[in-house]
Backbone as XML, in Angstrom:
<?xml version="1.0"?>
<chain id="A" units="angstrom">
  <residue number="1" name="UNK">
    <atom name="N" x="0.859" y="-1.184" z="0.000"/>
    <atom name="CA" x="0.000" y="0.000" z="0.000"/>
    <atom name="C" x="0.898" y="1.239" z="0.000"/>
  </residue>
  <residue number="2" name="UNK">
    <atom name="N" x="0.611" y="2.175" z="-0.906"/>
    <atom name="CA" x="1.391" y="3.407" z="-0.917"/>
    <atom name="C" x="0.752" y="4.450" z="0.011"/>
  </residue>
  <residue number="3" name="UNK">
    <atom name="N" x="1.432" y="5.553" z="0.199"/>
    <atom name="CA" x="0.974" y="6.578" z="1.142"/>
    <atom name="C" x="-0.383" y="7.136" z="0.733"/>
  </residue>
  <residue number="4" name="UNK">
    <atom name="N" x="-0.573" y="7.391" z="-0.545"/>
    <atom name="CA" x="-1.857" y="7.910" z="-1.032"/>
    <atom name="C" x="-3.000" y="6.955" z="-0.685"/>
  </residue>
  <residue number="5" name="UNK">
    <atom name="N" x="-2.806" y="5.664" z="-0.911"/>
    <atom name="CA" x="-3.838" y="4.677" z="-0.585"/>
    <atom name="C" x="-4.082" y="4.624" z="0.921"/>
  </residue>
  <residue number="6" name="UNK">
    <atom name="N" x="-3.031" y="4.737" z="1.688"/>
    <atom name="CA" x="-3.168" y="4.738" z="3.148"/>
    <atom name="C" x="-4.018" y="5.928" z="3.600"/>
  </residue>
  <residue number="7" name="UNK">
    <atom name="N" x="-3.726" y="7.108" z="3.058"/>
    <atom name="CA" x="-4.484" y="8.310" z="3.422"/>
    <atom name="C" x="-5.939" y="8.168" z="2.973"/>
  </residue>
  <residue number="8" name="UNK">
    <atom name="N" x="-6.164" y="7.658" z="1.771"/>
    <atom name="CA" x="-7.527" y="7.481" z="1.265"/>
    <atom name="C" x="-8.330" y="6.506" z="2.122"/>
  </residue>
  <residue number="9" name="UNK">
    <atom name="N" x="-7.662" y="5.555" z="2.746"/>
    <atom name="CA" x="-8.360" y="4.544" z="3.540"/>
    <atom name="C" x="-8.687" y="5.018" z="4.961"/>
  </residue>
  <residue number="10" name="UNK">
    <atom name="N" x="-8.146" y="6.162" z="5.364"/>
    <atom name="CA" x="-8.369" y="6.659" z="6.732"/>
    <atom name="C" x="-9.787" y="7.195" z="6.889"/>
  </residue>
  <residue number="11" name="UNK">
    <atom name="N" x="-10.354" y="6.971" z="8.073"/>
    <atom name="CA" x="-11.617" y="7.639" z="8.392"/>
    <atom name="C" x="-11.286" y="9.049" z="8.881"/>
  </residue>
  <residue number="12" name="UNK">
    <atom name="N" x="-12.299" y="9.846" z="9.138"/>
    <atom name="CA" x="-12.056" y="11.264" z="9.474"/>
    <atom name="C" x="-11.255" y="11.425" z="10.763"/>
  </residue>
  <residue number="13" name="UNK">
    <atom name="N" x="-11.466" y="10.554" z="11.735"/>
    <atom name="CA" x="-10.701" y="10.647" z="12.993"/>
    <atom name="C" x="-9.227" y="10.329" z="12.748"/>
  </residue>
  <residue number="14" name="UNK">
    <atom name="N" x="-8.947" y="9.289" z="11.971"/>
    <atom name="CA" x="-7.565" y="8.920" z="11.665"/>
    <atom name="C" x="-6.870" y="10.014" z="10.859"/>
  </residue>
  <residue number="15" name="UNK">
    <atom name="N" x="-7.584" y="10.564" z="9.875"/>
    <atom name="CA" x="-6.996" y="11.625" z="9.064"/>
    <atom name="C" x="-6.756" y="12.884" z="9.899"/>
  </residue>
  <residue number="16" name="UNK">
    <atom name="N" x="-7.697" y="13.220" z="10.779"/>
    <atom name="CA" x="-7.517" y="14.360" z="11.682"/>
    <atom name="C" x="-6.267" y="14.173" z="12.537"/>
  </residue>
  <residue number="17" name="UNK">
    <atom name="N" x="-6.113" y="12.989" z="13.115"/>
    <atom name="CA" x="-4.929" y="12.702" z="13.940"/>
    <atom name="C" x="-3.648" y="12.792" z="13.114"/>
  </residue>
  <residue number="18" name="UNK">
    <atom name="N" x="-3.689" y="12.270" z="11.883"/>
    <atom name="CA" x="-2.509" y="12.282" z="11.030"/>
    <atom name="C" x="-2.115" y="13.710" z="10.671"/>
  </residue>
  <residue number="19" name="UNK">
    <atom name="N" x="-3.080" y="14.519" z="10.274"/>
    <atom name="CA" x="-2.780" y="15.918" z="9.933"/>
    <atom name="C" x="-2.298" y="16.676" z="11.156"/>
  </residue>
  <residue number="20" name="UNK">
    <atom name="N" x="-2.921" y="16.434" z="12.302"/>
    <atom name="CA" x="-2.516" y="17.105" z="13.541"/>
    <atom name="C" x="-1.060" y="16.771" z="13.876"/>
  </residue>
  <residue number="21" name="UNK">
    <atom name="N" x="-0.661" y="15.550" z="13.605"/>
    <atom name="CA" x="0.701" y="15.123" z="13.924"/>
    <atom name="C" x="1.722" y="15.601" z="12.895"/>
  </residue>
  <residue number="22" name="UNK">
    <atom name="N" x="1.345" y="15.574" z="11.593"/>
    <atom name="CA" x="2.331" y="15.825" z="10.545"/>
    <atom name="C" x="2.105" y="17.096" z="9.738"/>
  </residue>
  <residue number="23" name="UNK">
    <atom name="N" x="0.935" y="17.698" z="9.843"/>
    <atom name="CA" x="0.609" y="18.851" z="9.011"/>
    <atom name="C" x="1.383" y="20.093" z="9.410"/>
  </residue>
  <residue number="24" name="UNK">
    <atom name="N" x="1.735" y="20.902" z="8.431"/>
    <atom name="CA" x="2.418" y="22.164" z="8.704"/>
    <atom name="C" x="1.411" y="23.196" z="9.175"/>
  </residue>
  <residue number="25" name="UNK">
    <atom name="N" x="1.827" y="24.081" z="10.050"/>
    <atom name="CA" x="0.931" y="25.104" z="10.571"/>
    <atom name="C" x="0.950" y="26.375" z="9.737"/>
  </residue>
  <residue number="26" name="UNK">
    <atom name="N" x="2.115" y="26.780" z="9.250"/>
    <atom name="CA" x="2.218" y="28.034" z="8.510"/>
    <atom name="C" x="1.412" y="27.959" z="7.217"/>
  </residue>
  <residue number="27" name="UNK">
    <atom name="N" x="0.488" y="28.882" z="7.066"/>
    <atom name="CA" x="-0.356" y="28.968" z="5.869"/>
    <atom name="C" x="-1.163" y="27.699" z="5.599"/>
  </residue>
  <residue number="28" name="UNK">
    <atom name="N" x="-1.445" y="26.940" z="6.620"/>
    <atom name="CA" x="-2.224" y="25.722" z="6.416"/>
    <atom name="C" x="-3.656" y="26.077" z="6.039"/>
  </residue>
  <residue number="29" name="UNK">
    <atom name="N" x="-4.276" y="25.292" z="5.181"/>
    <atom name="CA" x="-5.637" y="25.612" z="4.754"/>
    <atom name="C" x="-6.648" y="25.557" z="5.886"/>
  </residue>
  <residue number="30" name="UNK">
    <atom name="N" x="-6.414" y="24.725" z="6.912"/>
    <atom name="CA" x="-7.373" y="24.649" z="8.016"/>
    <atom name="C" x="-7.311" y="25.891" z="8.896"/>
  </residue>
  <residue number="31" name="UNK">
    <atom name="N" x="-6.120" y="26.453" z="9.112"/>
    <atom name="CA" x="-6.012" y="27.680" z="9.906"/>
    <atom name="C" x="-6.569" y="28.863" z="9.123"/>
  </residue>
  <residue number="32" name="UNK">
    <atom name="N" x="-6.246" y="28.940" z="7.833"/>
    <atom name="CA" x="-6.798" y="30.017" z="7.008"/>
    <atom name="C" x="-8.321" y="29.939" z="6.963"/>
  </residue>
  <residue number="33" name="UNK">
    <atom name="N" x="-8.864" y="28.730" z="6.839"/>
    <atom name="CA" x="-10.320" y="28.532" z="6.833"/>
    <atom name="C" x="-10.932" y="28.999" z="8.155"/>
  </residue>
  <residue number="34" name="UNK">
    <atom name="N" x="-10.331" y="28.598" z="9.286"/>
    <atom name="CA" x="-10.855" y="28.969" z="10.597"/>
    <atom name="C" x="-10.814" y="30.481" z="10.790"/>
  </residue>
  <residue number="35" name="UNK">
    <atom name="N" x="-9.688" y="31.093" z="10.425"/>
    <atom name="CA" x="-9.561" y="32.546" z="10.563"/>
    <atom name="C" x="-10.612" y="33.273" z="9.732"/>
  </residue>
  <residue number="36" name="UNK">
    <atom name="N" x="-10.777" y="32.833" z="8.486"/>
    <atom name="CA" x="-11.738" y="33.485" z="7.591"/>
    <atom name="C" x="-13.178" y="33.263" z="8.071"/>
  </residue>
  <residue number="37" name="UNK">
    <atom name="N" x="-13.477" y="32.064" z="8.548"/>
    <atom name="CA" x="-14.837" y="31.721" z="8.959"/>
    <atom name="C" x="-15.201" y="32.325" z="10.307"/>
  </residue>
  <residue number="38" name="UNK">
    <atom name="N" x="-14.270" y="32.356" z="11.237"/>
    <atom name="CA" x="-14.583" y="32.787" z="12.601"/>
    <atom name="C" x="-13.820" y="34.044" z="13.021"/>
  </residue>
  <residue number="39" name="UNK">
    <atom name="N" x="-12.513" y="33.993" z="13.064"/>
    <atom name="CA" x="-11.712" y="35.082" z="13.635"/>
    <atom name="C" x="-11.944" y="36.425" z="12.944"/>
  </residue>
  <residue number="40" name="UNK">
    <atom name="N" x="-12.025" y="36.420" z="11.631"/>
    <atom name="CA" x="-12.233" y="37.683" z="10.912"/>
    <atom name="C" x="-13.650" y="38.232" z="11.110"/>
  </residue>
  <residue number="41" name="UNK">
    <atom name="N" x="-14.556" y="37.398" z="11.628"/>
    <atom name="CA" x="-15.929" y="37.829" z="11.915"/>
    <atom name="C" x="-16.128" y="38.159" z="13.397"/>
  </residue>
  <residue number="42" name="UNK">
    <atom name="N" x="-15.063" y="38.237" z="14.127"/>
    <atom name="CA" x="-15.113" y="38.540" z="15.561"/>
    <atom name="C" x="-14.609" y="39.978" z="15.754"/>
  </residue>
  <residue number="43" name="UNK">
    <atom name="N" x="-15.531" y="40.850" z="16.164"/>
    <atom name="CA" x="-15.127" y="42.248" z="16.345"/>
    <atom name="C" x="-14.166" y="42.378" z="17.523"/>
  </residue>
  <residue number="44" name="UNK">
    <atom name="N" x="-13.250" y="43.307" z="17.401"/>
    <atom name="CA" x="-12.276" y="43.516" z="18.465"/>
    <atom name="C" x="-12.927" y="44.265" z="19.627"/>
  </residue>
  <residue number="45" name="UNK">
    <atom name="N" x="-12.331" y="44.082" z="20.784"/>
    <atom name="CA" x="-12.793" y="44.731" z="22.008"/>
    <atom name="C" x="-11.698" y="45.697" z="22.442"/>
  </residue>
  <residue number="46" name="UNK">
    <atom name="N" x="-12.060" y="46.944" z="22.642"/>
    <atom name="CA" x="-11.082" y="47.954" z="23.066"/>
    <atom name="C" x="-10.924" y="47.904" z="24.581"/>
  </residue>
  <residue number="47" name="UNK">
    <atom name="N" x="-9.698" y="48.034" z="25.011"/>
    <atom name="CA" x="-9.422" y="48.041" z="26.439"/>
    <atom name="C" x="-8.073" y="48.672" z="26.714"/>
  </residue>
  <residue number="48" name="UNK">
    <atom name="N" x="-7.802" y="48.887" z="27.958"/>
    <atom name="CA" x="-6.514" y="49.468" z="28.354"/>
    <atom name="C" x="-5.643" y="48.379" z="28.950"/>
  </residue>
  <residue number="49" name="UNK">
    <atom name="N" x="-4.393" y="48.382" z="28.556"/>
    <atom name="CA" x="-3.476" y="47.319" z="28.928"/>
    <atom name="C" x="-2.608" y="47.695" z="30.117"/>
  </residue>
  <residue number="50" name="UNK">
    <atom name="N" x="-2.493" y="46.769" z="31.031"/>
    <atom name="CA" x="-1.598" y="46.947" z="32.170"/>
    <atom name="C" x="-0.158" y="47.104" z="31.677"/>
  </residue>
  <residue number="51" name="UNK">
    <atom name="N" x="0.165" y="46.415" z="30.585"/>
    <atom name="CA" x="1.506" y="46.471" z="29.995"/>
    <atom name="C" x="1.896" y="47.906" z="29.654"/>
  </residue>
  <residue number="52" name="UNK">
    <atom name="N" x="0.924" y="48.725" z="29.285"/>
    <atom name="CA" x="1.188" y="50.119" z="28.919"/>
    <atom name="C" x="0.717" y="51.076" z="30.009"/>
  </residue>
  <residue number="53" name="UNK">
    <atom name="N" x="0.697" y="50.602" z="31.236"/>
    <atom name="CA" x="0.279" y="51.407" z="32.393"/>
    <atom name="C" x="-1.113" y="52.007" z="32.205"/>
  </residue>
  <residue number="54" name="UNK">
    <atom name="N" x="-1.955" y="51.272" z="31.483"/>
    <atom name="CA" x="-3.353" y="51.663" z="31.235"/>
    <atom name="C" x="-3.474" y="52.987" z="30.494"/>
  </residue>
  <residue number="55" name="UNK">
    <atom name="N" x="-2.384" y="53.464" z="29.896"/>
    <atom name="CA" x="-2.393" y="54.741" z="29.170"/>
    <atom name="C" x="-2.796" y="54.584" z="27.712"/>
  </residue>
  <residue number="56" name="UNK">
    <atom name="N" x="-2.685" y="53.386" z="27.191"/>
    <atom name="CA" x="-2.917" y="53.170" z="25.770"/>
    <atom name="C" x="-4.087" y="52.221" z="25.569"/>
  </residue>
  <residue number="57" name="UNK">
    <atom name="N" x="-4.978" y="52.596" z="24.654"/>
    <atom name="CA" x="-6.082" y="51.710" z="24.330"/>
    <atom name="C" x="-5.587" y="50.651" z="23.349"/>
  </residue>
  <residue number="58" name="UNK">
    <atom name="N" x="-5.931" y="49.413" z="23.611"/>
    <atom name="CA" x="-5.462" y="48.281" z="22.827"/>
    <atom name="C" x="-6.676" y="47.490" z="22.337"/>
  </residue>
  <residue number="59" name="UNK">
    <atom name="N" x="-6.556" y="46.885" z="21.161"/>
    <atom name="CA" x="-7.616" y="46.020" z="20.645"/>
    <atom name="C" x="-7.340" y="44.576" z="21.059"/>
  </residue>
  <residue number="60" name="UNK">
    <atom name="N" x="-8.370" y="43.916" z="21.563"/>
    <atom name="CA" x="-8.272" y="42.523" z="21.967"/>
    <atom name="C" x="-9.301" y="41.708" z="21.199"/>
  </residue>
  <residue number="61" name="UNK">
    <atom name="N" x="-8.992" y="40.452" z="20.960"/>
    <atom name="CA" x="-9.977" y="39.511" z="20.439"/>
    <atom name="C" x="-10.765" y="38.981" z="21.626"/>
  </residue>
  <residue number="62" name="UNK">
    <atom name="N" x="-11.992" y="38.574" z="21.379"/>
    <atom name="CA" x="-12.837" y="38.012" z="22.439"/>
    <atom name="C" x="-12.109" y="36.881" z="23.177"/>
  </residue>
  <residue number="63" name="UNK">
    <atom name="N" x="-11.460" y="35.995" z="22.422"/>
    <atom name="CA" x="-10.809" y="34.833" z="23.036"/>
    <atom name="C" x="-9.629" y="35.225" z="23.930"/>
  </residue>
  <residue number="64" name="UNK">
    <atom name="N" x="-8.993" y="36.341" z="23.625"/>
    <atom name="CA" x="-7.871" y="36.791" z="24.455"/>
    <atom name="C" x="-8.339" y="37.216" z="25.849"/>
  </residue>
  <residue number="65" name="UNK">
    <atom name="N" x="-9.534" y="37.730" z="25.924"/>
    <atom name="CA" x="-10.054" y="38.218" z="27.209"/>
    <atom name="C" x="-10.865" y="37.178" z="27.964"/>
  </residue>
  <residue number="66" name="UNK">
    <atom name="N" x="-11.419" y="36.204" z="27.241"/>
    <atom name="CA" x="-12.335" y="35.263" z="27.879"/>
    <atom name="C" x="-11.854" y="33.817" z="27.882"/>
  </residue>
  <residue number="67" name="UNK">
    <atom name="N" x="-10.735" y="33.518" z="27.267"/>
    <atom name="CA" x="-10.172" y="32.163" z="27.204"/>
    <atom name="C" x="-11.086" y="31.144" z="26.535"/>
  </residue>
  <residue number="68" name="UNK">
    <atom name="N" x="-12.068" y="31.608" z="25.787"/>
    <atom name="CA" x="-12.857" y="30.724" z="24.939"/>
    <atom name="C" x="-13.298" y="31.521" z="23.735"/>
  </residue>
  <residue number="69" name="UNK">
    <atom name="N" x="-13.890" y="30.832" z="22.777"/>
    <atom name="CA" x="-14.297" y="31.470" z="21.529"/>
    <atom name="C" x="-15.791" y="31.771" z="21.593"/>
  </residue>
  <residue number="70" name="UNK">
    <atom name="N" x="-16.176" y="32.979" z="21.217"/>
    <atom name="CA" x="-17.585" y="33.351" z="21.292"/>
    <atom name="C" x="-18.436" y="32.547" z="20.319"/>
  </residue>
  <residue number="71" name="UNK">
    <atom name="N" x="-17.837" y="31.977" z="19.288"/>
    <atom name="CA" x="-18.571" y="31.169" z="18.327"/>
    <atom name="C" x="-18.812" y="29.741" z="18.836"/>
  </residue>
  <residue number="72" name="UNK">
    <atom name="N" x="-18.103" y="29.363" z="19.892"/>
    <atom name="CA" x="-18.238" y="28.023" z="20.472"/>
    <atom name="C" x="-18.468" y="28.136" z="21.975"/>
  </residue>
  <residue number="73" name="UNK">
    <atom name="N" x="-19.613" y="28.679" z="22.390"/>
    <atom name="CA" x="-19.854" y="28.932" z="23.815"/>
    <atom name="C" x="-19.912" y="27.663" z="24.656"/>
  </residue>
  <residue number="74" name="UNK">
    <atom name="N" x="-20.162" y="26.511" z="24.027"/>
    <atom name="CA" x="-20.218" y="25.263" z="24.790"/>
    <atom name="C" x="-18.839" y="24.727" z="25.146"/>
  </residue>
  <residue number="75" name="UNK">
    <atom name="N" x="-17.817" y="25.248" z="24.475"/>
    <atom name="CA" x="-16.448" y="24.838" z="24.797"/>
    <atom name="C" x="-15.890" y="25.774" z="25.856"/>
  </residue>
  <residue number="76" name="UNK">
    <atom name="N" x="-15.122" y="25.231" z="26.752"/>
    <atom name="CA" x="-14.496" y="26.062" z="27.787"/>
    <atom name="C" x="-13.097" y="26.486" z="27.385"/>
  </residue>
  <residue number="77" name="UNK">
    <atom name="N" x="-12.825" y="26.441" z="26.079"/>
    <atom name="CA" x="-11.509" y="26.816" z="25.572"/>
    <atom name="C" x="-11.652" y="27.252" z="24.123"/>
  </residue>
  <residue number="78" name="UNK">
    <atom name="N" x="-10.619" y="27.848" z="23.605"/>
    <atom name="CA" x="-10.559" y="28.167" z="22.181"/>
    <atom name="C" x="-10.310" y="26.836" z="21.471"/>
  </residue>
  <residue number="79" name="UNK">
    <atom name="N" x="-10.994" y="26.555" z="20.362"/>
    <atom name="CA" x="-10.784" y="25.260" z="19.695"/>
    <atom name="C" x="-9.309" y="24.977" z="19.453"/>
  </residue>
  <residue number="80" name="UNK">
    <atom name="N" x="-8.907" y="23.778" z="19.811"/>
    <atom name="CA" x="-7.526" y="23.360" z="19.624"/>
    <atom name="C" x="-7.295" y="22.991" z="18.163"/>
  </residue>
  <residue number="81" name="UNK">
    <atom name="N" x="-6.051" y="22.898" z="17.774"/>
    <atom name="CA" x="-5.701" y="22.628" z="16.388"/>
    <atom name="C" x="-6.413" y="21.385" z="15.867"/>
  </residue>
  <residue number="82" name="UNK">
    <atom name="N" x="-6.436" y="20.326" z="16.642"/>
    <atom name="CA" x="-7.084" y="19.088" z="16.206"/>
    <atom name="C" x="-8.573" y="19.329" z="15.931"/>
  </residue>
  <residue number="83" name="UNK">
    <atom name="N" x="-9.233" y="20.133" z="16.765"/>
    <atom name="CA" x="-10.647" y="20.469" z="16.549"/>
    <atom name="C" x="-10.812" y="21.257" z="15.248"/>
  </residue>
  <residue number="84" name="UNK">
    <atom name="N" x="-9.919" y="22.214" z="15.024"/>
    <atom name="CA" x="-9.978" y="23.048" z="13.816"/>
    <atom name="C" x="-9.780" y="22.187" z="12.566"/>
  </residue>
  <residue number="85" name="UNK">
    <atom name="N" x="-8.834" y="21.260" z="12.610"/>
    <atom name="CA" x="-8.583" y="20.380" z="11.466"/>
    <atom name="C" x="-9.823" y="19.554" z="11.150"/>
  </residue>
  <residue number="86" name="UNK">
    <atom name="N" x="-10.431" y="18.980" z="12.176"/>
    <atom name="CA" x="-11.631" y="18.159" z="11.946"/>
    <atom name="C" x="-12.771" y="19.008" z="11.385"/>
  </residue>
  <residue number="87" name="UNK">
    <atom name="N" x="-12.964" y="20.194" z="11.923"/>
    <atom name="CA" x="-14.011" y="21.084" z="11.413"/>
    <atom name="C" x="-13.751" y="21.412" z="9.945"/>
  </residue>
  <residue number="88" name="UNK">
    <atom name="N" x="-12.489" y="21.679" z="9.610"/>
    <atom name="CA" x="-12.123" y="21.993" z="8.226"/>
    <atom name="C" x="-12.392" y="20.795" z="7.311"/>
  </residue>
  <residue number="89" name="UNK">
    <atom name="N" x="-12.022" y="19.594" z="7.748"/>
    <atom name="CA" x="-12.261" y="18.398" z="6.941"/>
    <atom name="C" x="-13.750" y="18.177" z="6.702"/>
  </residue>
  <residue number="90" name="UNK">
    <atom name="N" x="-14.576" y="18.562" z="7.649"/>
    <atom name="CA" x="-16.019" y="18.369" z="7.541"/>
    <atom name="C" x="-16.721" y="19.526" z="6.830"/>
  </residue>
  <residue number="91" name="UNK">
    <atom name="N" x="-15.999" y="20.602" z="6.538"/>
    <atom name="CA" x="-16.608" y="21.753" z="5.888"/>
    <atom name="C" x="-16.832" y="21.474" z="4.413"/>
  </residue>
  <residue number="92" name="UNK">
    <atom name="N" x="-17.696" y="22.271" z="3.822"/>
    <atom name="CA" x="-18.011" y="22.123" z="2.401"/>
    <atom name="C" x="-16.868" y="22.650" z="1.543"/>
  </residue>
  <residue number="93" name="UNK">
    <atom name="N" x="-16.620" y="21.992" z="0.434"/>
    <atom name="CA" x="-15.569" y="22.406" z="-0.496"/>
    <atom name="C" x="-16.025" y="23.668" z="-1.214"/>
  </residue>
  <residue number="94" name="UNK">
    <atom name="N" x="-15.156" y="24.648" z="-1.295"/>
    <atom name="CA" x="-15.379" y="25.873" z="-2.055"/>
    <atom name="C" x="-14.573" y="25.768" z="-3.342"/>
  </residue>
  <residue number="95" name="UNK">
    <atom name="N" x="-14.973" y="26.500" z="-4.355"/>
    <atom name="CA" x="-14.271" y="26.439" z="-5.649"/>
    <atom name="C" x="-12.772" y="26.671" z="-5.514"/>
  </residue>
  <residue number="96" name="UNK">
    <atom name="N" x="-12.381" y="27.634" z="-4.657"/>
    <atom name="CA" x="-10.970" y="27.972" z="-4.517"/>
    <atom name="C" x="-10.183" y="26.898" z="-3.759"/>
  </residue>
  <residue number="97" name="UNK">
    <atom name="N" x="-10.867" y="26.023" z="-3.014"/>
    <atom name="CA" x="-10.174" y="25.012" z="-2.220"/>
    <atom name="C" x="-10.094" y="23.668" z="-2.942"/>
  </residue>
  <residue number="98" name="UNK">
    <atom name="N" x="-10.646" y="23.567" z="-4.144"/>
    <atom name="CA" x="-10.658" y="22.273" z="-4.844"/>
    <atom name="C" x="-9.314" y="21.935" z="-5.415"/>
  </residue>
</chain>
């Protein structure tokens, strides 16, 4: 069995685990998909930072202030890479991703 056949024979859990273990993070399609689908649709929250002695207003993402994602209120954390990969694998194919 060659690598292509091995990958084709994997179920979604096996493929998710394989990508999580071996997939590159920089410019990965699953991270770009997640950012475009969720992060870019999350408005920033203005606040003052202790780092700047509260003198400077800083933009924060919801997850930075709350340790979870507003799009996934049932999770007590920001989706982990493995969760993002599985969500991406289960998402619908777009023309640009074919």
